Every structure is written in C-alpha cells, then in structure tokens.
N, C-alpha and C positions, 0 to 999 in steps of 0.2 A: 563869865569873862569881865571885867571893869575896863572901864575906856583905858584907864592908863595900861593896863596890860596888854591888851588888843595894841595900842601905839608902840608899845616895846617890841610885840611880832612884826608890827608893820617896819619899824626901823630895821630889824634884823632880814626879814625879807629883802628890803630896799638895798641893804650894803651886799645881798646875796646877787642880786639884778645890777649892783654897778660892777661886779666883779665879771660879767659877762660880756663878750664883744661880737660872737659870731650869731648870725641870726639866721641859724640854719632851724630846720624842723622840729629836731630834738629838745635844742635850747627852747624856742620859742614855747614849745607846749609843756615843758616842764616849769617854765616863766609864768604862763598863763595858769597852770593849774596850781602854780604856790598863790597868787590874786585871789584864784577864787576860794580856796579854802581861808583865805583871811577873810573875807567876807562870810563864809560860812560860820565861823567862830566869832563874827563881828559881834558885839552887844545891839542890842534892841534899838537905843537912840541913835547907834551910828547907823544903821539899817533904815531907819524912819530916816532921818539927813539924808541919804543916798534917793530916796523915795523923792525927796523935794528938790533935788538938783534938776534946773531945767534942762531938756534934751538939749537944747542949741550949744549952752556950756560945756556939756559932757561930750558932745560931738566934736565941738571944735579942739576940745584940747584933747580928744583923742588922736584926732588925724594930726596934729603936731608930735603927738608921740611916735606915733607911727611911722612918721618920715625920721626922727631919730633911731626908733628901734631897727628899722631897713638899714641903718646905716651903721651897725652894730653898736649904738649907744642905747642900754636898758635902762641907765639911770634914770629914776623919776624922783620928782620934788617933793619934799617932805616937808608940810606945813608948820610954818614958824609960830603956831598958834594952837591953842585948844580946841578951835572952831570946829564942831563935828562934821558941817558942811564941806570947809575946806579940806577934810581929810579923806571924806568922802569921795570928793572931786578928784582928789590924788589917784587915790588906789582906784575909782573908777574908770579914770582915765587909762592908767596902765593895763587894766583890766581890756578894756576895747582896743587897745593898739596891738597888744599881742594877739588877740584875737584876730584881729585884721592881717596882720604879717602872716601869722600861722598859716590862715586860710587862704592866702593869695602866693605862698612860698611852699606848702606841701607839694610833692612830686605826684601825687594821686591823692584822690578824695574820693570818688565815687566806682561804681563798679566791683568786680570780684577783688575786693579786699581782705585781707586777713585781719579781722577786731584788734590782733595784737599789734598791727601798725599804729593805731591810736593810743596804745597804753605807754603809760610811764609810770615804769617802776618805781622811779624816787617820791614820787607822789600818791602811789598805789590808786590812780583813777585813770580812765579814759576820757580823751578828749574827741567826741566824733563829730566832722565834718558834717553841715547840711547845706542843702543845696538853697534855700531860702533863707533869709533873716527870721528870727522869731516873733519879733514885733513890728508893723510898719512903723514908719518914724513918726508920723502923724498922730500914735497911739501911747508913743514912748512916756511921755510926761507923767509923773507922779506915779510910775511903775517901780517896782522894787528891784534889788539887783537881779532875783532867781526870775526874771521876766525880760529885762534890759541889759541886764551886765555885760553878757556873752552874747553875740548877735548871731555869729557862724560855726560853733559849735555847742553841741549839748554836751556836761560833763556828766559823767557816772561814775561812781567810786568801785572800785573793786570790791570794797566790802560795805555795805549798807549800815547804818547807825545801829540797826533794828539786829546786826549780827551775820546776814545773810552773803554769800558770796553772790558776785553779779558773775552771769556766763553771756556773751552775746553770739547772737547767731544770726547770719546775713541772710535773706530773701529777697529775690529779684523777683520785684511785681510791673506789670503794667498797667496799676491804676493811676486816677487822676491825680495830677499833681498836688501837690500839699496845699491845702488853704482852699481847694476845689470841693462843690459838694459830693458827698459820698453816703452810699444807701448800705446800710448795713439790717439784718434779718435775725428776730427772735423765733425760735422754734419751741413751743411746749408741748406737753402731752394732757391732756384731758382725762380723766379716770385713772390716773397714774398709781399702781401699786407697787409696792417695793416687798422683797423678802429679805428678810434680816438674820443672821445667825450671831448667836452670844460666842463672843471670844473672851475668854479667861474669864476672871472674876465679874470685871464690870464693863468689858470692852463689847462692841457689836462691828459687825462688818455685815455690807450689804450684796447679796448674792445672786439677789433677781431683779429686774423693772421691766414691768409690762403694761400695755392696756391693750384695750381693741383696735386691732388692728396696725398694730405699732409700724409694721415695715412700711405698709402702705402711706400710713401719715409721713413717715420722713421720705420716701421717694417723692411725694406730693411737696413737701417742705423745700425739698431741691430742687425742683423744677420752678417752684416759687422764686426761690434764690436766684435761679439764672434770668427767670424773665423779669424779675423786678431789677434787674443789673445789681444785684448786691456786689460790695468789696469784702464783707465779710458778712459770715452766717455762723450762730451760736447755738448749741444745745445747752440745757440745763446740768447741772451738778448730779452724778450717781444714776443717770438714765440711758447712759450709751454703753451696754457690757459689747464685750468684744465680736458677738457676731453682729450686732447693729453696726457699729464702727467699721466691721469689713464691707457690709452693704454700704456704707457712706462713703468707703474710699474707692469701692469698685466703680459707682455711680459716678464720683468725680473722675477716675479715670476714662472711663468712656468718654467722657464729654471732651477728653483730648483729642478726638476724632471730627468733632463739631466743629463746624466753619461759623456758626452762629454768633454775631458780633454779640448779641446781649448777655452771652457766656463770659461777665466780667468778674464773677468770683474769684478772688485772689487769697482768701483766707477764713479758714471753717476751725472754729475751736466746738470739737466734736463731744460735747459734754464733759463727763468725766466717769471712774468707775475703780474700784478697790481692786487692786493687781498685785499680787504676790511679786515682789522682786528679792532680790539679792539679800538686801539689808533689811527685809521688813517688808509689812504691808505698807502701801502707799496707795492714795487718792492722786489719781491720774488724770489730767486734762491733756487729747493728743491734739498739738498744733499742727493742723496741715495747711500743705499748698491747694491751689483751686484744682488740681488734677491728682489729690488724693493722697501726695506723697508726706511722710510725717516728718515736718520742720523741727520741732522740737518737743517734748513731753514737760508738764510743767505739775509739780509734785505739791500738793495742798500742804500747806506750815504747821497751820493751828488745826487740830483735831477737833470736829464738833462734839459737844456734851449735852448731853438729855438725862433728865430724872429719871425717866422709864427703862429706856434701853443703854445708859451708860455712855461710855466715850468711844469715839470712833478710834479703832485700833491700827492707828497708823505710826510708821517709826518717825521719827524726826527729821527734818529737812533742813539743808543748810545751805541750798543754792536758789537763785532767781534768774531764769531765764528771761532776757531781753530779745526781743527780735527787730532787727535793723533794715530797713528798707530804704532806699534813695529819699523818700518823702516822709517816712513816720517811722517813729520808735516807740514799741508797742510792748508793754506789759501785761504781766496775766496775775490773775490769784483767784482762787477758788473761795467762794463764799464767806467764810471765816476770817481768811485771810485778809479780806477788804475791809468787813464792818465790823469786827470787833475793836470798840473804842478804849477798851479798859487794859491795853498793851501796846508797846511801841510796835508798829505795824512797817511793813518792807516799803511801803510806800510814802515814809515821812520826808525821803530825799532821794529818790527816785524819780528824776526827770525826763518824763516821756511825753508823748505827744497822745496816745492811748491806752486805756487800760481795757483791758476785754476780761469779762468776772462771769463764768458759770454759779449759779449756785441755788441752792433750796433752802425753804425757809418760810417765814409769815412777816406781817406787816412791820414789826420791830428789825426785823432782819434787813430789809429792805433801808430802813431810816438809818439804820448804822451805814451801808451802802451809800446812800445820799451824805451823811457826814463826812464821810473819807472823801468820798468825789468832789466835794466842797470845797475842802481844804485843799486837794491838789489843783483845781482848777485856779484858784488864788493863787498858790505859790508858784506854778509853772504854767499853767494854762492847760493843763492836760484835762481831756476828755473821759468820761468813764462808760462804759457799755456794760449794762449788767442785766441776764438773763436768769431771771428766779422764778424756777417751779414752787408752786403751792405745795406744801408738807403734803404727802400722801394720804394721813390720814383724816384731812379737811374735809367736810362735806363737798360734794360734787359740782353744788352751785357757787362753790369758793374758788373752783381751780378754773385755769391750771395756774395765773402767777402773776409776777410784776416783772415791768422792764423799765430800768432806766435809761434813755436812749440817747445817750451823748449830749444833753443838753447844755447849753450856754450857761445857765443857771441849776446845778444841782437840787437846791432847794427851790426854786422855783413854782414846783408842782409840788401838793401831798402827797403822800405815800399813795393812798386809794386814786388818785389820777392816773397813778401809774399801771393801774392794772391792766392787762392783757386778756381779754376773755377765750381768744381762739386758740389755734394751735400753729398759728403764723402770722408774722405781721411785720412788715419792712419799714425803717425809719430813715428818714433823711436829714443831714446835717452836716456840717463843716467838722473837720478834725483838731485840725495843728493851730499854732499861734499864729502863723506868718500873715494869715489873711482872716482871723476870725472878727 
C-alpha cells in the first residue's frame, strides 16, 4: 500500500470516528481495532516514522485525546501535511486514547470472562485486556507500534494472515505476575527409539516411542519440575504416547492433594502424539493445567517431510488455540509450525507473551526455531521456549537434544550452545513485555 492510499484509509477511518458519540465499551473497542488495523496495513516508512515519534509527545497527545473521547468526541485531527511523523503521531495518539478509555470503562476485565466479550464482529478481532502495560514508560522511545502502540490490550485477529482461525481458551493460574522471573523445565529422552508405520504411498505414522526406564524417567522429571518451582514443563514432539500421557495426568492429579508450596507447576505441554480423530490423523499436543486437566489440544499444522520415510500423514488443521491467563497470552506450535522459514507461519501476526514448542529434529531445525523466535521477539516482545528431542536415529552421544530457553535474544547463542545433554533441566527468565 502506498502512503497516498494509506492516507485515504486514514481519512475514511477518521470520518467514521467523527460519527461516534457514545464512549461505551463496544464503540471504544471497534474504534480501537480500526486504528490498530490502520497501522497493520501502513507502509514501512510510516511505521518507521512512528518509531521515531518521542514518547513524551505521543503520551501528551494521547492524554488530550482520551479526555475528548471520554466526553464523547471521537474526532481526531488529520494533519494538513504529507509529513510522515505528523500522521504517525495523529493516528498513534488516537490508538493510545481509545486503548486507555476502553480499559478504564469496560465493566469487566479479568476473572471468569467469556473471551467472546473481547471480540468485535465488525473488526473480526479481539481486544484482550491485560493487567499490566506492555512496555514500561522509560523503554518506549524508538519502539515500533507493535511494541508501544496499544498498552492495555493485546489485539488478536479472529483469522491470522496465514489463514488459521484463532480460538481463545481461558486458564486461571496462581503463577507469579507478568514480568517476574519464572522457571520452565525441559524434559528429554536419552536413547529414544521410534516405531514408524508406513501410511499410504508416501506417508508415515509414529506408533511407538520407547527408551530404557521411560516411566521412571518421566516420574523423576515431574518431581524435578515440582522441586524446581517450574511454572511450565514440556516434553518433546512425538514422545508421549497415550499410556505415558495417562501417567503424567495421574501424577499431576495426585499433586492436588499436596500442600507443598514448592509445587507451583501451572502448565504442562505433554509432548505430542499421532492420534486418529474424526477428520483424520493429527499430531496432537495436550496442554494440561498443573493438576492434569486438559485445557486445550494443539494440533500440528505443517506435516514433516522426510526423504526416507515420506510425509507425516496428518490431516489439514485450520485452527490455532491461544491460552489466556491474567498475566500471559500463550501460543503453541509443534516443530515445523515454528521452524519452517519457507511458508507464512501462524506466528507472523500472533501477538502473545510466550510460545511453547515441542519439537524433534537436528541443528538446522533449531536454527529455524531461533529465526522465528527472533522475529517474534522483535515485533511483539514474545519469548519462545522450544524443547527439541534429537532425531531418534542420531548416535547416542548426540542425544538427547536442544532447548531454546525463552532468552532475551533468541540468536544470542549459537545452536551448539543450546544443547541439553541430560533428560531434565530447568531454565529461569522473564516472559512478558511489561518488565523485561
């Protein structure tokens, strides 16, 4: 889109806003999502100009606009100049003002809220309120719109640019508030062996996964997760068969009877497994709460392809779930969903705090994960936690795998430095944007 075409869109949106007079929740939400979309379609020079608008000027203009909007005046000033910075400031102040008014006037933000309450059918997007602002004031200068444009809400489209529909799932947790240090655990399997069945002419299905003392290993990993005070724990792709999943769930359920304050585990990604469902085979990652209950099932979107064994025989998936807690928005992927750099990924416009990715592969696979994580970190401030089992056919001294431990800079360490030699390790860091 050219700058001239974008101005025409901005003028049309401003005309729509002039017709508004009631600062109710639905009106403010629709108006906010309209400005958010205006920035989403903006040409790169305009976005660059926004990043150079001083936070002091943006904040002052936004506060003045918020007072007007509260009084029912949604009209915003259109610059009479082609100056990019002037347009960026005008539209940016309107976005901030609507964000502020919506946050302070909405009847309910947190607790047992139906995610549909955050949806605007006209805009086909959700404006999800957040307890903390995304970037602290002293870090907002020189930040792009995706990092400081909307402070009190996270905007998530109903349908991502890659074509996947988003489904929001609520989860109440007792974890540390957003921005405080969290611990996450990575579980791997030394000596893993996979049983594979050919499916059709060139497809494959994993029918078994085993290693010496697998059940004992998993129980020890869970105890380590409790002892380490983990917020989340994750096993890798295609390693958790139904019997092993049941063991994990029983162990977590038994934890409900414990009063040990160290047991702060809130979220478990129980690897993944090939499961026959109504519409075909799926590579399914069960996402559990700390007591073993299934909160959602993530289904792999992109099938793995191998020259020797063929293509993963999974059915197409058109939905991506996002977990919403009071402190975090959490997205999920399985291996290729997060590492393939050759296709539009679901994560290009998915503004979440954390992405959890069970994976299996080699160093090149992890390179792809690092690239996607770097882009999301730059755009949205997202942290990525990837637990990748080494391919089962690799020599024993190269197992078990690699872990991307939700770092500040996903490319700050080389892939060889991400090796995890043991079957368990916990990692500490901060997750969301507000205090990082």
